[in-house]
C-alpha positions in Angstrom: 119.0 51.7 -16.5 122.0 50.4 -14.6 123.6 52.6 -12.0 126.6 52.2 -9.8 125.2 53.3 -6.4 128.6 53.6 -4.9 129.6 56.4 -7.2 127.2 59.3 -6.4 129.1 61.6 -8.8 127.5 59.8 -11.7 124.1 61.2 -10.6 124.9 64.9 -10.7 123.2 65.5 -14.1 119.6 66.2 -13.6 117.0 64.3 -15.7 114.5 66.5 -17.5 111.6 64.8 -15.8 110.7 62.2 -13.2 107.6 60.8 -11.6 108.6 62.0 -8.1 111.2 64.4 -6.7 112.3 63.9 -3.1 113.7 67.0 -1.4 116.2 65.9 1.2 118.7 63.0 1.4 118.1 62.0 5.0 116.8 58.6 6.0 113.1 59.6 5.5 113.7 60.7 1.9 116.0 57.7 1.3 113.3 55.3 2.5 110.7 57.0 0.3 112.9 56.8 -2.7 113.6 53.1 -2.1 109.9 52.2 -1.8 109.0 54.1 -4.9 111.9 52.9 -7.0 111.1 49.3 -6.2 107.7 49.9 -7.7 109.2 51.1 -11.0 108.6 54.8 -10.3 111.2 57.2 -11.6 112.6 59.1 -8.6 115.2 61.9 -8.1 116.5 62.6 -4.7 117.8 66.2 -4.4 120.1 66.9 -1.4 121.4 70.4 -0.9 124.5 69.1 0.9 125.7 65.5 1.4 123.3 62.7 2.0 122.7 61.6 5.6 124.9 64.3 7.1 122.5 66.0 9.5 120.3 64.3 12.1 120.1 61.1 10.0 123.8 60.4 10.5 124.2 62.0 14.0 121.5 60.4 16.1 121.7 57.7 18.8 121.1 54.9 16.4 118.3 53.3 18.4 115.5 51.4 16.5 112.8 51.0 19.1 109.1 50.4 19.8 109.5 50.9 23.5 108.4 54.4 24.8 106.9 55.6 21.6 103.6 57.5 21.3 101.0 54.8 21.0 99.9 56.3 17.7 103.3 55.5 16.2 103.4 51.9 17.3 101.7 50.4 14.2 104.1 52.2 11.9 107.0 51.3 14.1 106.1 47.6 14.1 106.0 47.7 10.3 109.4 49.5 10.3 111.0 46.8 12.4 109.9 44.2 9.9 111.4 46.3 7.1 114.7 46.8 9.0 115.0 43.0 9.3 115.2 42.7 5.6 116.9 45.9 4.6 120.4 44.4 4.2 119.2 41.7 1.9 116.9 44.1 0.1 119.5 46.8 -0.6 122.6 44.6 -0.8 124.2 47.0 1.7 125.2 47.0 5.3 122.9 49.0 7.6 124.3 47.7 10.9 120.8 46.7 12.1 120.5 44.1 14.8 118.0 43.3 17.5 120.2 43.8 20.6 117.5 44.9 23.1 116.8 48.2 24.7 116.6 48.7 28.4 115.3 51.6 30.6 116.9 51.2 34.0 115.2 52.4 37.2 116.4 52.7 40.8 113.1 52.9 42.7 109.4 52.1 42.7 108.7 55.7 41.7 110.9 55.2 38.6 109.0 52.1 37.7 105.7 53.9 38.1 106.6 56.3 35.3 106.3 53.5 32.8 102.8 52.1 33.9 100.6 54.6 31.9 102.5 53.8 28.7 102.4 50.0 29.4 98.6 50.3 29.8 98.3 52.4 26.6 100.1 49.8 24.4 98.5 46.7 25.8 96.7 45.8 22.6 99.8 45.8 20.4 101.3 42.6 21.6 104.8 44.0 22.3 107.4 41.9 24.1 108.1 44.8 26.5 108.2 43.9 30.1 109.6 44.6 33.5 112.7 42.7 34.7 114.2 42.5 38.1 117.7 43.3 39.5 119.1 39.9 38.7 118.2 40.2 35.0 119.5 43.7 34.9 122.9 42.4 36.0 123.0 40.2 32.8 122.4 43.3 30.6 124.5 45.8 32.6 127.1 43.8 34.6 129.1 45.2 37.4 127.1 48.4 37.8 127.9 50.7 40.7 124.4 52.0 40.6 121.6 50.2 42.5 119.3 49.4 39.6 116.3 47.7 41.2 114.8 46.8 37.8 114.2 47.9 34.3 111.7 48.1 31.4 113.1 46.0 28.6 112.2 45.2 25.0 114.4 42.4 23.8 113.2 42.7 20.2 114.2 46.3 19.9 117.6 47.1 18.5 119.8 49.6 16.7 121.6 50.4 13.4 124.5 52.4 12.4 123.5 56.0 11.3 126.6 56.5 9.3 125.8 53.5 7.2 122.0 53.2 7.0 121.0 56.2 4.9 123.6 55.6 2.3 122.7 51.9 2.2 119.1 52.7 1.6 119.9 55.2 -1.1 122.2 52.7 -2.7 119.4 50.2 -2.8 117.1 52.8 -4.4 119.8 53.6 -7.0 119.9 49.9 -8.0 116.3 50.2 -9.0 117.0 53.4 -11.0 116.6 56.2 -8.5 118.9 59.1 -9.1 120.7 60.8 -6.1 121.9 64.3 -6.7 124.0 65.9 -4.0 124.9 69.6 -3.7 121.6 70.3 -5.4 119.3 72.6 -3.5 115.7 72.7 -4.5 114.7 76.4 -4.6 111.0 76.0 -5.3 108.0 74.3 -6.9 106.0 75.3 -10.0 102.4 74.4 -10.6 100.1 73.8 -13.6 96.3 73.5 -13.4 96.6 73.9 -9.6 98.9 71.0 -8.9 102.7 70.4 -8.8 104.3 70.3 -12.2 108.0 70.8 -11.7 110.8 71.7 -9.2 113.4 74.4 -9.7 116.8 73.5 -8.4 120.2 75.2 -8.6 121.1 72.7 -11.3 118.0 73.2 -13.4 114.4 72.2 -13.6 112.7 68.7 -13.3 109.2 68.2 -14.5 107.4 65.9 -12.1 104.0 64.6 -10.9 104.7 64.7 -7.2 107.2 66.2 -4.7 108.0 64.9 -1.3 109.4 67.4 1.2 111.7 65.4 3.5 114.0 68.2 4.6 114.1 67.6 8.4 114.5 70.8 10.3 114.6 72.7 7.0 111.1 71.6 6.0 109.3 74.5 7.7 111.2 77.2 5.8 110.6 75.5 2.5 106.9 74.9 3.2 106.5 78.5 4.2 107.7 79.7 0.9 104.8 77.9 -0.7 102.3 79.3 1.7 102.0 76.0 3.6 101.6 76.1 7.3 103.8 73.5 8.8 104.7 74.0 12.5 108.1 72.6 13.5 110.7 73.7 16.0 114.2 72.3 16.7 115.9 70.5 19.6 119.6 70.1 19.8 120.7 66.5 20.0 124.3 65.5 20.8 126.3 62.3 21.0 129.8 61.4 22.2 131.4 58.6 20.3 134.0 56.5 22.0 136.8 54.1 21.0 136.2 50.4 21.4 136.1 49.0 24.9 135.1 45.6 26.4 133.0 44.7 29.4 130.5 47.5 29.1 126.6 47.3 29.2 125.0 45.4 26.3 122.8 46.7 23.5 121.1 50.0 24.2 119.9 51.6 27.4 119.2 54.6 29.4 118.9 55.6 33.1 118.8 58.8 35.1 121.4 61.0 33.5 122.7 58.8 30.7 121.9 56.9 27.5 124.2 54.6 25.5 124.4 52.4 22.5 127.0 49.7 21.8 128.2 50.1 18.3 129.3 47.4 15.8 132.9 48.4 16.1 132.9 47.9 19.8 132.7 51.5 20.7 129.8 53.3 22.3 127.6 56.3 21.7 126.9 58.2 24.9 124.4 61.0 25.6 122.1 62.4 28.2 118.6 61.1 28.5 115.8 63.6 28.0 117.8 66.8 28.2 117.8 69.0 25.1 119.0 72.6 24.5 116.5 74.7 22.6 117.4 78.0 20.9 114.6 80.6 20.8 113.9 81.7 17.2 111.1 83.6 15.5 109.3 80.3 15.0 109.2 79.8 18.8 106.7 82.6 18.9 105.0 81.9 15.6 104.1 78.3 16.6 103.9 78.9 20.4 100.2 78.0 20.7 100.6 74.7 18.9 103.5 73.7 21.2 101.9 74.5 24.5 100.9 70.9 25.3 104.4 69.7 24.6 105.9 72.5 26.6 103.7 71.6 29.6 104.8 67.9 29.4 108.5 68.4 28.7 109.4 71.6 30.4 112.0 70.0 32.8 113.9 68.4 29.9 114.4 71.6 27.9 117.2 74.2 28.2 116.1 77.4 26.5 118.7 79.9 25.3 119.5 82.7 22.9 122.1 81.5 20.4 123.4 81.6 16.8 120.2 80.1 15.4 118.2 82.9 17.1 119.9 85.5 15.0 120.3 83.5 11.8 116.7 82.5 11.5 115.6 86.1 12.2 117.2 86.9 8.8 115.6 84.0 6.9 113.2 85.3 4.2 109.7 83.8 3.7 109.9 84.1 0.0 112.7 84.2 -2.5 113.4 84.4 -6.2 113.9 81.0 -7.9 116.6 82.3 -10.3 119.3 83.1 -7.7 120.9 81.3 -4.7 118.8 80.7 -1.7 119.4 80.0 2.0 119.6 76.3 1.1 122.7 77.0 -1.0 124.3 79.3 1.5 124.0 76.8 4.3 124.6 73.3 2.8 124.7 71.3 6.0 123.9 72.3 9.6 126.7 71.2 12.0 125.8 72.8 15.3 128.3 72.6 18.2 127.5 70.0 20.8 126.6 71.1 24.3 129.8 70.3 26.1 128.2 70.4 29.6 125.4 68.0 28.6 127.8 65.5 27.2 130.4 65.9 30.0 127.6 65.2 32.5 126.5 62.1 30.5 130.0 60.8 30.3 130.6 61.3 34.0 127.3 59.5 34.8 128.2 56.6 32.6 131.6 56.3 34.1 130.1 56.4 37.6 127.5 53.9 36.8 129.8 51.4 35.1 133.4 51.5 36.6 134.6 49.3 33.8 134.0 52.3 31.5 136.2 54.7 33.5 139.0 54.4 31.0 136.9 54.8 27.9 138.2 57.4 25.4 135.8 59.8 23.7 137.2 60.7 20.3 134.3 62.6 18.7 131.3 64.7 19.8 128.6 65.4 17.2 125.4 67.3 17.3 122.3 67.9 15.1 119.0 69.7 15.0 115.9 67.5 15.6 112.8 68.5 13.6 110.1 68.6 16.3 106.3 68.5 15.6 103.9 69.9 18.2 102.5 66.5 19.1 105.9 64.8 18.6 104.7 62.4 15.9 105.6 63.0 12.2 103.8 64.3 9.2 103.6 61.6 6.5 100.9 63.0 4.3 99.8 64.9 1.2 99.1 68.6 1.6 95.5 69.2 0.7 96.0 72.7 -0.5 98.6 71.8 -3.1 97.9 68.5 -5.0 101.0 66.5 -5.7 102.9 67.9 -2.7 103.7 65.6 0.2 105.5 66.1 3.5 107.6 63.5 5.4 109.0 65.5 8.3 108.6 66.4 12.0 109.9 63.0 13.2 110.8 64.6 16.6 113.9 62.5 17.3 112.1 59.2 16.4 112.8 59.3 12.7 115.8 57.0 12.4 114.0 54.0 13.5 110.6 54.7 12.0 111.8 56.0 8.6 111.6 52.7 6.7 107.9 52.3 7.5 107.3 56.0 6.9 108.9 55.8 3.4 106.7 52.8 2.5 103.6 54.6 3.7 104.6 57.7 1.7 105.0 55.7 -1.4 101.6 54.1 -0.9 100.0 57.5 -0.5 101.7 58.8 -3.6 100.7 55.8 -5.7 97.1 55.8 -4.4 97.5 52.4 -2.9 95.8 51.0 0.2 98.2 51.9 3.0 99.7 49.2 5.2 98.8 51.1 8.3 96.3 53.9 9.1 97.8 57.2 8.0 95.3 59.3 9.9 97.5 60.2 12.9 100.2 61.5 10.5 98.0 63.7 8.3 99.3 67.3 7.7 95.7 68.7 8.1 95.7 68.0 11.8 97.5 71.3 12.2 95.1 73.3 10.1 91.6 71.8 10.6 91.2 72.7 14.3 92.1 69.3 15.7 93.3 69.5 19.3 97.1 68.9 19.8 97.4 65.6 21.7 100.9 65.3 23.1 102.0 62.0 24.8 104.4 62.9 27.6 107.7 61.1 27.1 108.3 60.7 30.9 111.3 58.6 30.1 
């Protein structure tokens, strides 16, 4: 079947059946759909709003190995290999390039923060290493801050969030996948104890497997099926600037700032390791699971009561499948960016790089990050419901690692030997008594 992937309106009619239904049109769901469609599997992607419009299109755009939990490194190394070939594979521009990522430091104490991580990833053969002040000058010229050195991974890079998810879905569509926007999945039906169909606002789709890739929405959907899936949310925010020349190269972060140089010559700015957190009922429901993370990351979190506090207090745990649900009432989450966090980040960037003093910020965007207790994703079947899979909880790392996660998910669905060990990403780690092991970000 030939589809024109540039015209998503052609895919608004649901097929009666498919091999796999993917719930969520973000980059994790898109990557899963591409990997499956290339195998000849019939796939339908159901997105309640518009594809790539939440965290997948509003993140920093970094694609990195550096600083990741060591358990994620094998999956991320594979993801980097996939990113290298995505443009050719999909025939679409993702904006991916290996431009290098740099973590700047201004003292020996700063440098010492990175030593435990460097030791933990020694066996992976990464090209990450320390550079001195002279080399820092080539990456971040004319800085007014006294950067004494940096941790740098030259093979890390970035892509353009506003391009990547749609590019991957376009590639999937070329292999027959169907993408249906404004199509909320309300629930799942079973037969003989396993998934048999999904019920959407546009009708039913008989299927053999379902992948829940709903980002911060995944917890609510899983709960309606009686599946325990602990996730909380962090608020991310990015300021986007107009093009400017002479600024720092590639991607980087230091005390009080983070940046990415975009393809169009502009920059994305944000604050490193500072996230607003709104207290919700799930904050108490999952508190025990998140205690290790809270201990490690307390200083980087800003707790508050806000609109999500009251909204989520009204969310039901179950609902009828023959009437509109919360997924139809709230098509896309577009939270307001934290003005102070971004203002401080912009001020710090301008102070660090005087050549950026005249940069013009023309947009501020924000999104909710889906956060797992151990800050690594679930890419896994759910043992209690055969045919049901989860790809969520990416904890702010999902944009870069999604291509590998999508490939892994496809292999698990198809019963193939996985390219990397899926054990760290199993859903059952939250239900089988396994201890929560959280790697402190530190930077």
